[in-house]
C-alpha positions, 0 to 999 in steps of 0.5 A: 126198450120203450114201445112207440105208439102212434095214433093216426087216421087217414081221411079221404075227402072227395067232392062227389058222392064216391071215389073214382067216380069216372071209373066202372062201378065195380072198381069204385065199390071194390076201392071203397070197400078195400079202403074202408076195411083198411081204416081209411075214412071216406068223407064228402066235402069241398075245401073252403080254407086251409089252415096250418092244422085244419081244413075248413069245408064249405059246410063249416066242418073243421077237419084237423090234420097233422100232415095234409097231402093234397091231390086234386083232379083236373077237369074240363074248362068253361070253353069245353062246357060252351061247346055244343058236343055230346057229353060223357060223364062229368060234362066232358066231350064224349068220344069213341075208341078212336078219340073221335067225337062220334056226331061231328066229322073230323073232330077229336078230343083227348085229355081232361076234356074228353071221356069215352062213350059206349056205342049205346051212349052209356058212359063208362070211363074217362081219359 
């Protein structure tokens, strides 16, 4: 029986400097180390175009592929950016553990527009 050899690579393309940027740094470092150890290539870039066998990044780099799996994150809207509210990481509305905006009475935020703040004002993870 013939042995079948398959040549493949996994690329993880991220728009920001690191994966899982909304999570604790320890988790980000662990995930980066583990994925790299497993052979996943981590690359920073923004997709400009998608073609049948390659994607083109905004810096002009071509990234060839056989199978493209696209999983995009979601974020806050321009409306959220226009509000004069405290911000957590990524420009999201800063909230406490009760999903309240700490500096504004009776205002709550949840979902992709919101991110937790620590009591000292340090950011840690997003909803």
